[in-house]
C-alpha positions in Angstrom: 0.8 22.5 -3.5 -2.0 19.8 -3.7 -0.7 16.4 -4.7 -2.7 13.6 -5.6 -0.9 10.1 -4.7 -2.5 6.5 -5.9 -1.7 3.2 -4.6 -3.0 -0.1 -6.2 -2.1 -3.6 -5.5 -2.7 -5.0 -9.2 -2.3 -8.7 -8.4 -0.1 -9.1 -11.4 0.6 -6.1 -13.5 0.8 -8.1 -16.5 -2.7 -9.3 -16.3 -4.0 -5.9 -15.1 -2.5 -4.3 -17.9 -4.6 -6.8 -20.1 -7.5 -5.3 -18.5 -7.9 -1.5 -17.4 -4.4 -0.5 -15.9 -3.4 1.9 -18.4 -7.1 3.7 -18.7 -7.0 3.8 -14.9 -3.5 5.3 -14.8 -4.1 7.9 -17.1 -7.7 8.7 -15.9 -6.4 9.2 -12.2 -3.5 11.5 -13.5 -1.9 11.1 -10.0 1.5 13.1 -9.2 2.7 9.6 -7.9 1.2 6.2 -8.8 2.4 3.1 -6.6 1.5 -0.2 -7.1 2.3 -3.5 -5.2 2.4 -7.2 -6.5 3.6 -6.5 -9.8 4.5 -10.1 -10.1 7.4 -9.8 -12.7 11.0 -9.2 -13.4 12.9 -6.8 -15.2 11.9 -6.5 -19.2 8.8 -8.7 -18.8 6.4 -5.5 -19.6 6.9 -2.3 -21.7 4.7 0.4 -20.3 5.3 4.1 -21.4 4.0 7.0 -19.3 5.1 10.5 -21.0 5.9 12.9 -18.2 6.8 10.3 -15.5 9.8 8.9 -13.9 9.3 5.1 -13.0 11.0 3.0 -10.5 11.1 -0.6 -9.8 11.8 -3.2 -7.1 11.4 -6.8 -8.0 11.6 -10.1 -6.0 14.3 -12.7 -6.8 11.5 -15.2 -6.8 9.8 -15.2 -10.2 6.3 -14.0 -10.5 6.3 -13.0 -6.7 5.7 -9.6 -4.9 7.2 -6.7 -6.3 6.5 -2.9 -6.2 6.7 0.0 -8.7 6.5 3.9 -8.6 5.9 6.3 -11.2 6.4 9.9 -10.1 6.2 13.1 -12.3 8.7 15.1 -10.2 11.8 13.4 -10.2 12.9 12.5 -6.5 16.1 13.6 -5.2 17.0 10.0 -4.4 15.5 6.5 -4.4 16.4 3.7 -2.5 15.1 0.0 -2.4 14.3 -2.3 0.6 14.6 -1.1 4.1 18.4 -2.4 4.5 17.6 -5.4 6.5 18.9 -8.4 4.8 16.3 -10.5 5.8 13.6 -8.6 4.2 15.2 -7.4 1.1 14.8 -10.2 -1.4 11.3 -9.8 -1.9 11.0 -6.5 -3.9 8.5 -5.3 -1.2 9.6 -1.4 -0.8 10.6 1.7 -2.9 11.3 5.0 -0.9 11.5 8.4 -2.8 12.9 11.2 -1.4 11.4 14.4 -2.2 12.3 18.0 -1.0 9.9 18.3 2.0 8.9 14.8 2.3 9.5 10.7 1.7 6.9 8.7 -0.1 7.3 4.9 0.3 5.4 2.2 -1.5 5.3 -1.1 0.3 4.0 -4.5 -0.1 3.4 -6.0 3.8 4.0 -9.9 4.0 1.0 -11.8 4.3 0.8 -14.2 7.5 -0.4 -16.9 5.0 -2.7 -20.0 5.8 -2.6 -21.5 9.2 -0.3 -18.2 10.1 2.7 -20.2 8.9 4.6 -16.6 8.5 3.1 -14.8 11.1 6.4 -15.0 13.1 8.3 -13.5 10.1 5.6 -10.8 9.7 6.0 -9.7 13.2 9.9 -9.2 12.5 9.1 -7.2 9.7 6.5 -4.9 11.4 9.2 -4.1 13.9 11.8 -3.3 11.2 9.6 -1.5 8.9 8.4 0.8 11.6 12.0 1.4 12.8 12.9 2.3 9.2 10.0 4.7 9.0 10.8 6.3 12.3 14.5 7.0 11.0 13.6 8.4 7.7 11.0 10.8 10.0 14.1 12.2 12.0 14.8 13.7 8.7 11.5 14.9 7.2 7.9 13.8 7.1 7.0 10.3 6.0 3.9 9.3 3.7 3.7 5.4 3.0 1.0 3.5 1.1 0.4 -0.1 -0.2 -1.2 -3.2 0.5 -0.3 -3.6 4.6 -2.5 -7.0 4.8 -4.3 -6.0 7.9 -7.8 -4.7 8.9 -7.1 -2.8 11.8 -10.6 -2.4 13.7 -13.8 -4.3 13.2 -15.1 -1.8 11.3 -12.5 -2.4 8.4 -13.8 -5.6 7.3 -17.3 -7.1 6.5 -17.1 -10.0 9.0 -14.6 -9.5 11.8 -16.3 -12.2 14.1 -15.6 -15.2 11.6 -12.5 -13.7 10.5 -10.9 -13.5 13.8 -7.3 -14.9 14.2 -7.3 -15.4 10.1 -4.2 -13.9 8.4 -5.0 -10.1 8.1 -7.1 -9.9 11.4 -5.1 -11.5 14.1 -4.6 -9.8 17.5 -1.1 -9.6 16.6 -1.3 -7.8 13.5 -3.9 -5.4 14.4 -1.7 -4.6 17.5 1.2 -3.8 15.3 -0.8 -1.4 13.5 -2.1 0.0 16.8 1.5 0.6 17.5 2.4 2.3 14.0 -0.3 4.7 15.1 0.7 5.4 18.4 4.3 6.2 17.1 3.5 9.6 15.2 1.5 8.1 12.2 -2.2 8.7 10.7 -4.3 6.7 9.1 -5.6 9.1 6.4 -8.9 7.5 5.6 -9.9 6.9 8.7 -8.6 10.4 10.0 -11.3 12.0 7.6 -14.0 9.2 7.9 -13.8 7.8 11.2 -17.1 6.2 11.0 -17.5 4.9 7.5 -18.4 1.5 7.1 -18.7 -0.8 4.4 -15.6 0.7 2.6 -13.3 -1.8 1.4 -10.1 -2.2 -0.8 -9.7 -6.0 -1.2 -12.5 -8.7 -1.9 -11.9 -12.5 -2.4 -12.3 -13.9 -6.0 -14.6 -16.4 -4.3 -18.1 -16.5 -3.4 -19.2 -13.6 -5.5 -17.3 -11.5 -2.6 -16.9 -8.3 -4.7 -20.3 -8.2 -6.0 -21.8 -8.5 -2.3 -19.1 -6.0 -0.9 -17.8 -8.9 1.4 -14.5 -7.0 1.7 -11.6 -5.8 3.8 -9.9 -2.6 3.9 -6.3 -3.6 3.8 -4.8 -0.6 1.6 -3.7 2.5 3.1 -1.9 5.5 2.8 -0.2 6.4 6.4 1.1 9.7 7.1 3.5 11.4 9.6 1.3 13.2 12.2 2.7 16.4 11.4 1.1 16.0 7.9 -2.4 14.9 8.9 -3.9 18.5 9.0 -2.8 18.8 5.2 -4.9 15.8 4.0 -7.4 16.8 1.6 -9.4 13.7 1.0 -8.8 9.9 1.3 -10.4 8.0 -1.6 -11.0 4.3 -2.1 -12.0 3.7 -5.5 -14.3 0.8 -4.9 -15.8 0.9 -8.5 -12.6 0.5 -10.3 -12.4 -3.3 -11.0 -8.8 -5.1 -12.5 -7.7 -6.8 -9.4 -9.1 -8.0 -6.4 -8.1 -4.8 -5.0 -9.3 -1.3 -5.8 -7.0 1.9 -6.0 -6.8 4.0 -3.2 -6.0 7.6 -3.3 -4.6 10.6 -1.1 -4.8 14.4 -1.8 -2.7 16.4 0.4 -1.2 19.7 0.5 2.6 19.5 0.5 
């Protein structure tokens, strides 16, 4: 059966809801719609999408991080975080178990200015990959979200001037290489290995989006055993509302 999954870093759900979030949600009509950076606490927004079950993971710190998931099919189970105390206070992960697969929405920590959180990011990468590999022992895994890394030079407009900036350090890129050599596939690059100038995030500065000076840092990653079922992987660069745009996976599952 064909499934449509959508992921969007909304950079503040209340702000995005005041723009076009509801319209985009309805127009894309996803089977599962995932968001990152909700930046809110329980009870701070009311959204009613008939026909969907909704799940939320909030950061303990107010106005920070946070992920959510809306799904037409009720999951067999839902878990929050990855079971590692160091990581599970920031509202970064929801995992929904379905009959034939796991689906994860994840907001990967940013290494921040001057790479002050890079060491933490490295621990996160190892622990999150271990979490996904453990799930994969049971059934295939699909995970999506803002992974805060442009993997290759083709994935951002200005690789040379951004080398060793947060999101394009050798360390972060090596961790993504490790993911993709551990039995997982970047769905967009699988279908479009040579696509250039296709990005999912643009700085709010210097009219970056207008000039398409961007980065591809939002992904759908799938277990290798599912890659031949991928039918399309879209990046909706024309959809405004955030400094990120939605990304989509269409897959037979």
